N, C-alpha and C positions, 0 to 999 in steps of 0.2 A: 612386478612382474618383467622377466626378462626374453626377451623375443632369440634368439639367434640361427644366423644363416647357415648352416652348413653344407651347402653345396649346389651349384648354378649348373643344369646342363640343358642347353634348347632354351625352349619357354618353361622351363622349372624350375623353380627354387625348391630348395628344405630347407625346414626352418625345426629347431628346438622350442618346447615353452618348456618355464619354470616358471609355476606359481610359488615361490618362497612362503609365506605365510600362510597356504595350504598345504604344500607339500606334494604337490601335483605336478606332472610333468607329461610331457606329450610331443611325439614327434609329426609334424603334417609338409604337406606340400600345397604352394599357391603356382597355379599357371599364369603366366600373361601371355600379351599376344601384344605386337606394337607397342609398346608401351604403355599398356593398361594393362592393369591389375585383372582378370578377367572372372577368376577363379580364390578366392580368401577364404580359407576353412573358419567356420565361426567361433572356433578353439578360445581365442580373446574374448567374446564376448560369454562361453559357455563362462568361462576363469571370474569375469567382469561379475557374471550374474550368480557364480557358488552359491549366494545366500538364498537362491530363489529354487531354483532350480538342482534334480535329483540326476546329474548326470550330463552327459556332453551331448550339443548337440552338431548331430552328423548328417548333412546335408550335400544334395546338388544343386547347383544354378542351373537356375529353370530360365534367366531373361536376367537381362542389363548389364552393369557393369561395377565391382567392387571400390576399384579407384580408377577415376579419368585419368590421362596421360598430364604430364607434364606440362605438355604443350598446349592440350584443350582449355587448362586452369591459367596459361599466359594469354591465350586467346582472348579468353572472357573475364580478364582481369583480376584474377582472382574469383571470383564473385562467380558461383556454379553451382545446380541443381543434380542430381542426380538419384536413380534407385537400382535395385538389385532385388532379383525374388530367389526363394532358394526355398526347393522341396527337401520336405525333414525326410529323411529315411528311416528313424527307428525313435516312437514315440519314447518322451520326457516327463518326467512329474514335473511341475512349476507348483511352489511349498511360500506361505509365507504368514507370517508368526497370526494368529488373530482368523483367518480366512481358510476355509475348504481348501484342501486341494486339487489340483487340474491334471490333464496333460496337453500335453502339445502332442497331435498324433501323427502318426507317420502318412505321410500322402498329404499331410496338409503344407499350405502355402506360407512361407513367413517371407515378410515384406521390411524392406530397410531404406528410407529414404535418406539421403546426404545432403549438406549443402555448407558451403563456404562462401563466406559474404568480403572476402576479401581483407579481411580481418586479420591481421601481423599480432602477437606477442610474445612480448618476454617469457620464458619459461625455464625454470632450473629443476634439475634433474640433478640423480648421482653422474649422470657422464661430466656436466656443467650445466651453462647459463648460454639458450638462443635467442635472440633477444629479435630473432624474424619468424619465431615459428607460427605455422600456418592454422588456425581454428577451423574445423568439422563438427559441425553441429548437428546429430542422429537421431531418426524414429527409427524403434525396432518394434516391430506389431506381428506378433503371430497369435494364431486361434489355439485358443483355450476349451476344452470341455470339460466340464463341472457337473459332477453327476448328469443329469440329463438335459441340461445348461449351456450354450457356448456364449463366452466372453472372450475377450481380445487382452492377450497380455501386453502391454506397453513398457516400453524402457525408452528413455532420453537421456543421452549421454551424448560428452564431449570429446574430440580427440584435438590433439597437437602435433604437429608434423614437424618436420624438420627436411624440407626439398635436399636429396642425394643423401640424407643420414636414416630415415624413416619416424617410426611412432615413437615419440617421446614419452607422450602421456594418455592419459582414461581418465574420465570422471563422469560417474552416476548422476543425474541430477536428479531423476526420480523416472519411479517404477512403478507401475499399477495393473488390475484390473477394471476393464472397463466391462459395465454390463449395461446393454443394451443403451450408450450413451452415457453412464452414469462410472465416471472412475470411483473406486478403491484403490488410495495408495498404500502401497508395502512400506512401511515401518523399518 
């Protein structure tokens, strides 16, 4: 997956996303305020979860921040937790092999909890080797309607960032549907 910033004006940055494996491209914008990423579209999560989602998660930011400022991380010795809530603007079908499909419905709230632990790791990607990449651990949680029942679609994933460079790598650790506290993992 390739992200390319195509323009910056005031507090908005335009970017182009290419998922080479799926042949999907998308253009969108990021809004920042005082060095804080306030609203980042969930296009990268939609592409990451393309095996499970039938469509793109179009959302509107309700509360929280997508990424705190560099200064906030430094002040907390790179050990920090934060969250964001996003309102779903149009339904998306959730599907997994062997499981009944469900829907993330319009006007539901998606929650993403993120944390850094101060861990720095060496990461090698096509752009090179980055010896001090910052590890961010995330949990994505969305309510899902399956027939007349409710469940939660939970995805745990990791991201590695290099300050002043950006996202280097993203990896899904697990994806599951949680029915009343009983997780059913996706294969």
